[in-house]
N, C-alpha and C positions, 0 to 999 in steps of 0.2 A: 116768810117761808125761806128756808135755807137752801143752799145749792143742792144738798143731798135730797131735799124734798121735791125738787123739780124733776119731773119725769124726763128721762133721756129721750131724745128724738129717735124714733125707730129708723132702721136702715131704709125701709121703704119710703119714709118721709124724706130722708136725706137724698134718696135717689130722685124723688119728685123735685126737690129744690135744685139739684144738679141739672136735671132736664129743663126746668123752668129758666134757669140762668142761661143755659146753652141756647134755648129758644129765643130769649131776649137778645142775645148776641147775634143770632142768625137774622132775626127780624130787623134789628137796628142796622146791621151790615147791609142787608139786601135793600132796605128802604133808602139808606144813604147812597147806595150805588145807583138806584133808580133815579134819585134826585140828581146825582152828579151827572148822569147821562143826559137828563132832560135840561139841566141848567148850565152845564159846562161844555157841551159839544160845540166844537168850532170856535171856542172863545180862548182868548189869551189867559195866562195864569192870573188868578185873582189874589192879590196879597192880603193876608190876614194880619201878619206881624212882619211887615216889610217883606223882604225876600226870604226870611227865615222860615216862615210858615205860609204856604200858599195853597190855593185850590187849583189843581191842574189835572185834567182827565187824561188817563193813559189806560191802555189795555195790555196787560202783562201775560205773555204766553209762558213765561218761565217761573222760577222761584224768586226768592228775595234778590233784589238788584238785577232782575231779569236774567239770572243765571240759568243756563239750560233752555233757552227760549225755543230751541228746535226739538225739544223732547217733552212737549206738553203732556203726552199720554203717560209718561213715566210719573209726572207729578199727580196725575189723576189716580194712578195706582197707589202712590204714597199717601195721598189724602184719604183714599178709601180704607187703606190699612190703618191709618192713624185713627179714623173715626171708629172702626171696629175695636181697636185696642183700647181707646179711651172710653168707649161705651162699656166695654167689659170691665175696665178698672172702676168705672163709676158704680158698678154693682157690688164692689168689694167694700167691707167696713173700712172706714178711715175717719180722720179728724175733719171737723167742719172746714178748717182752712184748706186742707188738701182737696176736699170736695169742691170748694170754690175754684181752686186752681184747675182742677179737672174740668169743671163746667166751662170755664173760659177757654181752655184748650179745645174741648169738644165743640163748642159753638163756633169757634174760629175755623177749626178743621172742617166741620160739616158745611159751613157756608162756602169755603173755598172749593170743596168737593162739588157742591151744586154749580158753582161757576164753571168748573172744569167740565162737568157733564152737560150742562144745558146752554151755555153761552156760545156765541159765534167764535170760531168758525165752524164748530160742529161738535157732535157728541164725543165726549172724552178728550176733546182737543180745545175746549173753550178757554178763553182768556179771562183772567181775573181783572175786574174793574178797580183801578187805583185812582185816587184823586187827592190825597193829602200829601203835599210835597214838603218834605222836611229839608229846607235849605239846599235843595238840589242833591242831597246825599242819597235819598231814596224817596219813592212815592208809594204810599200805602193806603189802607182803608181801615174801617172799624174792626174787621176780623183780625187784621195784623196787630192792632192795639190789644185785642183780647188775647191773641196768641202770645204776644210779648209779655203782657201782664201775668198770664197764667204760668208761663215758663219761669219768669223771675220769682213769682210766688213759690213755685215748686223748689227752686234752688235755695231760696231763703229758708223755707221750711225744712229742707233736707239738712242744711247747715245747722239750723237751730236744733233739730233732732239729734244730729251727730254730736253737737256740743253737750246736749243734755245727757246722752248716753255715755260720753267720755267722763262726765262729772260723777256718774254713778259708779264707775269702775274704780 
């Protein structure tokens, strides 16, 4: 069977795949946060690769690097807007690679939104559970890995697409 004989996946099937990947990110993130809270509370950092990679439980009220820690409600709004925009983009036709990037971003944004909405200290002011310490530079979680991976994939795909378009001209 040649590539032209293979039926193209429908947009609805691609949307199901995007949502499935996003749900996997959400479940992995929330499960690892649950584990981190139960296993790391009150404990010293646990080295995985010396001090370069450790497990250390923190509650982050702000954005990356705890920026804006006094404005948690603003990050709740940003996360909600991001989820809506990414969900809308997920319904648009796109390549498989872009769909995967969107799925990673959607899953990461949605799980952070859930943290902001439902974790202590209260609704829309919740702190994100972070537990993966990268050499003291920052402490993150599975959602952060998905967000970073999705963003990098989008940048690469945009660059590759722009290069392909330039060669056509």
